C-alpha positions in Angstrom: -25.3 -16.9 1.6 -22.2 -14.6 2.0 -19.5 -15.9 4.3 -16.5 -13.8 3.6 -16.5 -10.3 5.2 -15.2 -9.1 1.9 -18.6 -9.9 0.4 -20.6 -7.7 2.8 -18.3 -5.5 4.9 -14.9 -4.7 3.3 -13.7 -3.3 0.0 -15.2 -1.2 -2.7 -16.9 -2.4 -5.9 -14.2 -1.2 -8.3 -11.6 -3.4 -6.6 -14.0 -6.4 -6.1 -15.1 -6.3 -9.8 -11.6 -7.1 -11.0 -11.2 -10.2 -8.8 -14.9 -11.3 -8.9 -16.2 -14.4 -10.6 -17.5 -12.2 -13.4 -14.3 -10.1 -13.6 -12.2 -13.2 -14.0 -14.6 -14.7 -16.6 -14.5 -11.6 -18.7 -10.7 -11.5 -18.7 -10.5 -15.2 -19.6 -12.8 -14.5 -22.6 -10.6 -11.5 -23.6 -7.5 -13.7 -23.6 -9.2 -16.3 -25.8 -10.3 -13.5 -28.2 -6.7 -12.1 -28.3 -5.4 -15.6 -29.2 -7.8 -15.9 -32.1 -6.8 -12.3 -33.2 -3.1 -13.2 -33.2 -3.7 -16.3 -35.3 -5.7 -14.1 -37.6 -2.9 -11.6 -37.9 -0.6 -14.5 -38.8 -3.0 -15.9 -41.4 -4.0 -19.1 -39.7 -7.5 -17.9 -38.8 -9.8 -16.2 -41.3 -11.1 -12.7 -40.6 -14.6 -14.0 -40.6 -13.8 -16.7 -38.0 -12.0 -14.2 -35.9 -15.0 -11.8 -36.1 -17.2 -14.6 -34.8 -14.9 -15.4 -31.9 -14.7 -11.6 -31.1 -18.5 -11.4 -31.1 -19.1 -14.4 -28.8 -16.2 -13.5 -26.4 -18.7 -11.6 -24.4 -19.9 -12.5 -20.9 -23.4 -11.7 -21.9 -23.2 -14.4 -24.6 -20.8 -17.0 -23.1 -22.0 -16.7 -19.5 -20.2 -17.6 -16.3 -23.2 -19.6 -15.3 -22.9 -21.8 -18.4 -19.2 -22.3 -17.8 -20.0 -23.4 -14.3 -22.5 -25.9 -15.5 -19.9 -27.4 -17.9 -17.2 -27.4 -15.2 -19.5 -29.5 -13.0 -19.3 -32.1 -15.7 -15.7 -31.7 -16.9 -14.2 -30.8 -13.6 -11.8 -28.5 -15.6 -12.5 -24.8 -15.7 -10.8 -23.8 -18.9 -12.1 -26.8 -20.8 -15.6 -25.8 -19.6 -14.9 -22.2 -20.9 -13.8 -23.5 -24.4 -16.8 -25.8 -24.6 -19.1 -22.9 -23.7 -17.5 -20.7 -26.4 -17.7 -23.4 -29.0 -21.5 -23.7 -28.4 -21.9 -20.1 -29.5 -19.2 -20.0 -32.2 -20.7 -22.4 -34.6 -18.3 -23.3 -37.5 -15.7 -20.9 -36.1 -15.4 -23.0 -33.0 -12.4 -24.9 -34.4 -10.0 -22.0 -33.7 -10.9 -21.5 -30.1 -8.0 -22.2 -27.7 -5.8 -23.0 -30.7 -2.4 -24.3 -29.6 -3.0 -23.1 -26.0 -2.7 -24.8 -22.7 -5.0 -23.8 -19.7 -2.4 -21.7 -18.0 -1.7 -19.7 -21.2 -5.2 -18.4 -20.7 -5.3 -18.3 -16.9 -2.0 -16.7 -16.2 -2.6 -14.1 -19.0 -6.0 -13.3 -17.5 -4.5 -12.9 -14.0 -1.9 -10.6 -15.5 -4.9 -8.5 -16.8 -6.3 -8.5 -13.3 -3.0 -7.4 -11.8 -2.7 -4.7 -14.6 -6.1 -3.3 -13.8 -5.4 -3.6 -10.1 -2.2 -1.6 -10.3 -4.0 1.1 -12.2 -6.3 1.5 -9.3 -3.5 1.2 -6.8 -1.6 4.0 -8.5 -4.6 6.3 -8.2 -5.3 5.6 -4.6 -1.7 5.9 -3.4 -1.4 9.2 -5.3 -4.5 10.4 -3.6 -3.3 9.5 -0.2 0.1 11.2 -0.8 -1.6 14.4 -1.9 -3.7 14.4 1.3 -0.6 13.9 3.3 1.1 16.7 1.4 -1.7 19.1 2.3 -1.4 18.3 6.0 2.4 18.5 6.0 2.3 22.0 4.5 -0.5 23.2 6.7 1.2 21.9 9.8 4.7 22.8 8.8 5.4 25.0 11.8 3.1 23.3 14.3 5.5 22.5 17.1 5.0 19.3 19.1 6.9 16.8 21.2 9.2 14.4 19.3 9.1 11.0 21.2 11.5 8.1 21.3 10.9 4.9 23.3 7.5 6.4 24.1 9.2 9.1 26.0 9.5 12.9 25.3 12.6 13.6 23.3 13.2 16.9 21.6 10.8 19.2 19.6 9.6 18.3 16.2 6.8 19.8 14.0 3.7 17.8 13.1 4.4 18.8 9.5 7.8 17.0 9.6 6.1 13.9 11.1 3.7 13.8 8.2 6.5 14.6 5.7 8.1 11.3 6.7 4.9 9.6 5.7 4.8 11.5 2.5 8.2 10.4 1.5 7.6 6.8 2.4 4.5 6.6 0.3 6.3 8.3 -2.6 8.9 5.5 -2.4 5.9 3.0 -2.6 4.8 4.7 -5.8 8.3 4.4 -7.2 8.4 0.7 -6.4 5.1 0.1 -8.0 6.1 1.7 -11.3 9.5 -0.1 -11.1 8.0 -3.5 -10.9 4.9 -3.2 -13.0 6.5 -4.6 -16.2 7.5 -7.8 -14.2 4.0 -8.2 -12.6 1.9 -7.8 -15.7 3.5 -10.5 -17.6 1.4 -13.3 -19.3 2.6 -16.3 -21.3 1.6 -18.3 -24.4 4.2 -21.0 -25.0 2.1 -24.1 -24.2 2.2 -27.0 -21.8 5.8 -26.9 -20.6 6.9 -23.5 -22.1 8.5 -24.8 -25.3 6.1 -23.3 -27.8 5.9 -26.5 -29.7 2.1 -26.5 -30.0 2.2 -23.0 -31.4 4.3 -23.8 -34.4 7.3 -22.2 -36.0 6.3 -18.7 -35.2 5.4 -19.4 -31.5 7.4 -16.5 -30.2 5.9 -14.1 -32.7 2.4 -15.4 -31.7 3.1 -14.8 -28.0 4.3 -11.3 -28.7 1.2 -10.5 -30.7 -1.1 -11.8 -28.0 0.7 -9.9 -25.2 0.8 -6.7 -27.2 -2.9 -7.0 -27.9 -3.6 -7.4 -24.3 -1.3 -4.7 -23.1 0.9 -7.2 -21.2 4.6 -8.0 -21.2 5.9 -11.2 -22.9 8.2 -13.4 -20.8 11.7 -14.5 -21.8 11.2 -18.1 -20.5 8.5 -19.8 -18.6 7.4 -23.3 -17.6 3.7 -24.1 -18.0 3.1 -21.1 -15.8 4.3 -17.6 -15.3 7.0 -17.5 -12.6 5.4 -16.9 -9.3 8.3 -14.6 -8.3 6.2 -12.0 -10.1 3.3 -12.6 -7.8 5.5 -12.6 -4.8 6.9 -9.2 -5.7 3.4 -7.7 -6.1 2.0 -9.3 -2.9 5.2 -8.3 -1.1 4.7 -4.7 -2.2 1.1 -4.8 -1.0 2.3 -6.1 2.4 4.9 -3.3 2.5 2.3 -0.6 1.8 -0.2 -2.1 4.3 2.6 -1.9 6.9 3.1 1.8 6.1 -0.6 2.4 6.4 -0.7 0.7 9.7 2.3 2.6 10.9 0.6 6.0 10.0 -2.7 5.0 11.6 -1.0 3.5 14.7 0.6 6.9 15.2 -2.8 8.6 14.9 -4.2 6.2 17.4 -1.3 6.8 19.8 -1.6 10.5 19.6 -5.3 10.2 20.2 -4.7 8.5 23.6 -6.5 10.4 26.4 -3.3 11.4 28.1 -1.8 12.8 24.8 -4.8 14.0 22.9 -2.9 15.8 20.2 -4.7 14.5 17.1 -8.0 12.6 16.8 -10.0 10.8 14.2 -13.1 12.8 13.3 -16.2 11.9 15.4 -19.8 12.8 14.7 -20.9 13.9 18.2 -24.5 14.2 17.2 -25.0 10.6 16.1 -21.9 8.5 16.5 -21.6 6.1 19.4 -18.2 5.2 20.9 -19.3 2.5 23.3 -22.5 0.6 24.2 -21.9 1.3 27.8 -19.3 4.1 28.1 -21.2 7.0 26.7 -18.2 9.3 26.7 -16.0 7.3 24.4 -14.7 8.7 21.1 -12.7 5.8 19.6 -10.5 5.8 16.5 -12.5 3.0 15.0 -11.6 3.6 11.3 -7.9 3.6 12.0 -8.2 0.5 14.2 -10.3 -1.2 11.5 -7.7 -0.5 8.9 -4.8 -1.6 11.1 -6.5 -4.9 11.7 -7.0 -5.4 7.9 -3.3 -4.5 7.2 -2.3 -7.6 9.2 -4.4 -9.8 6.9 -2.7 -8.2 3.9 0.7 -8.9 5.4 -0.2 -12.5 6.1 -0.7 -13.2 2.4 3.0 -13.0 1.8 3.7 -16.5 3.3 1.4 -18.5 1.0 2.6 -16.4 -1.9 6.2 -17.7 -1.3 4.9 -21.2 -1.0 2.9 -20.9 -4.2 6.2 -20.6 -6.1 7.3 -24.0 -5.0 5.7 -26.0 -7.9 6.8 -29.5 -8.9 8.8 -29.6 -12.1 7.1 -27.6 -14.9 4.0 -27.1 -12.7 1.4 -28.6 -10.4 -1.9 -27.4 -9.2 -1.1 -26.7 -5.5 -0.9 -23.0 -6.1 -4.2 -22.4 -7.9 -6.6 -22.5 -5.0 -4.3 -20.5 -2.7 -3.9 -17.8 -5.3 -7.6 -17.2 -5.5 -7.2 -15.8 -2.0 -3.7 -14.3 -1.9 -4.0 -12.1 -5.0 -7.6 -11.1 -4.7 -7.8 -10.5 -0.9 -4.6 -8.6 -0.8 -5.6 -6.2 -3.5 -9.2 -5.6 -2.3 -8.2 -5.2 1.4 -5.2 -2.9 0.6 -7.4 -0.7 -1.6 -9.9 -0.6 1.4 -7.3 0.4 4.0 -5.6 3.0 1.8 -9.0 4.7 1.3 -9.7 4.5 5.0 -6.3 6.0 5.8 -7.0 8.8 3.4 -10.4 9.4 5.1 -8.9 9.4 8.5 -6.2 11.9 7.6 -8.5 14.1 5.5 -10.8 14.7 8.5 -8.2 14.4 11.3 -8.4 17.0 14.0 -5.0 18.5 15.0 -4.9 20.2 18.4 -1.9 22.5 18.4 -2.8 24.0 21.7 -2.7 20.6 23.4 0.6 20.0 21.7 1.9 23.2 23.3 0.5 22.1 26.7 2.3 18.7 26.5 5.5 20.6 25.7 5.1 22.8 28.7 4.3 19.8 30.9 7.9 18.6 30.3 9.2 21.6 32.2 12.0 22.4 29.9 13.5 18.9 29.8 13.1 18.5 26.1 15.5 21.4 25.6 18.4 19.7 27.4 20.1 18.8 24.1 19.8 22.4 22.9 21.4 23.7 26.1 24.2 21.1 26.0 25.1 22.1 22.4 25.1 25.8 23.3 27.6 25.0 26.1 29.8 23.1 23.7 29.7 26.0 21.3 31.0 28.2 24.1 34.0 26.0 24.8 32.8 23.4 27.4 33.9 19.8 26.5 31.0 17.8 25.2 31.3 15.0 27.9 31.3 17.7 30.6 28.4 19.6 29.1 26.4 16.3 28.8 27.1 15.5 32.5 26.0 19.0 33.6 22.7 18.7 31.7 22.2 15.0 32.9 22.7 16.1 36.5 20.4 19.2 36.1 17.8 17.1 34.3 17.7 14.4 37.0 17.5 17.1 39.7 14.6 18.7 37.8 12.7 15.4 37.5 13.2 14.5 41.2 12.3 18.0 42.5 9.5 18.7 39.9 10.9 22.0 38.9 11.8 23.4 35.5 15.2 22.4 34.0 15.9 26.1 33.4 15.8 26.7 37.1 18.2 23.8 37.9 20.5 25.0 35.2 20.8 28.3 37.0 22.2 26.5 40.0 25.1 25.3 38.0 28.2 27.5 38.2 29.8 25.8 35.2 26.7 26.6 33.1 26.2 30.2 34.3 29.8 31.1 33.8 29.2 30.7 30.1 25.7 32.1 29.6 23.6 34.8 31.0 20.1 34.5 32.5 18.3 36.0 29.5 20.4 34.0 27.1 19.6 30.8 29.0 15.9 31.5 28.8 16.2 31.8 25.0 17.5 28.3 24.9 14.2 27.0 26.2 12.1 28.2 23.3 11.1 24.9 21.5 10.9 26.7 18.2 14.6 27.5 18.5 15.5 23.8 18.2 13.7 22.6 15.0 16.7 22.4 12.7 15.8 22.2 9.0 12.2 20.9 9.7 10.6 23.5 7.4 13.0 22.8 4.6 12.6 19.1 4.9 8.9 19.5 4.6 9.1 21.6 1.5 11.5 19.2 -0.2 9.4 16.1 0.6 6.2 17.7 -0.4 7.6 19.2 -3.6 9.1 15.8 -4.7 5.9 13.9 -3.9 3.6 16.4 -5.7 5.9 16.2 -8.8 5.8 12.4 -8.6 2.0 12.3 -8.4 1.6 14.6 -11.4 3.6 12.3 -13.7 
């Protein structure tokens, strides 16, 4: 009977497979196989015995169900695994788990899970970045209100808004590649990290195993891989989840009825927004992803606590990590894909953006007028006061700022009526928005193509 919403509601199969019972089991077998292979390379295990181990290190032969049956008796998961393998290995069973401790197998298998997860994450992040690049380029010159403190500020372009997202996710991709070698590290130096059980060539054995698995070898470990590695990866996922929520929160805010500048796609023929308010068109996918992002972020606290093991190790981290690593990865994958879907189908209403600008009655051009006055010789503090006074008058009287500026002798001594009118064109105060968009998009596209 499924209990976790991940089982029946959230996440895609590709991500779930990695962290599933069967996915974990297959990778544990793969690590045991690599151990036998390394011993074979070093002459301790014959080629025939290795071939036998390689053949039976198959989830279809050594099944997860059989391991579970044995674990019910032994109450030890890796001992159950090795017993199940030995049942199928015959005379070659002597070389199973040779010189290893449980966490040599477990932590190396987890490193494989992280490695496969990062491969998926790199793909979905790149896909989202490219979606954002398309929007940023398309909306490069779409003028809208810039807002600070929830209030109208000065003009911006929607393309620039999205370019900020583009660059942020490019940085996330950079961080992922920078940390990957630290996060896909296994270990094979035995019970307390000395390598004593592996013999005189323990370090060589570890390097062989890690190389065979495509993992990195540690410099020094206890019985377990240092959990700072897991903290870094979960921290990265929490960071990305925050960025996803920030993007979708902006979409949700811009979809508010009184703003209505962008909106999540809505199937008006079939989709229902409310069971009672038939007119509703809610940003449900964005809201769903924002809620899941909060779960991903919450995993960072137990991840830190999982690093606080007694001496060379204890078992307090094990049960917790079955949640922190798997749930963070599966849910982050889910929300990135949902964010991509929202943005890919997002409706951008440039006409409404223009209406919202016009509703400000010129107030958003106060900075532009002030700077023009300074350029014509008015001291900045005086120019600021003139525009502050004119703006307050415009707000209180409900008339356009341009009209209240015309009543100022100090302003009109420096500019003509037609020139003043030109200052109130929102497109005249966009700075380097287009260039910033082009630079951000170009850098991001180059990064995604690497």
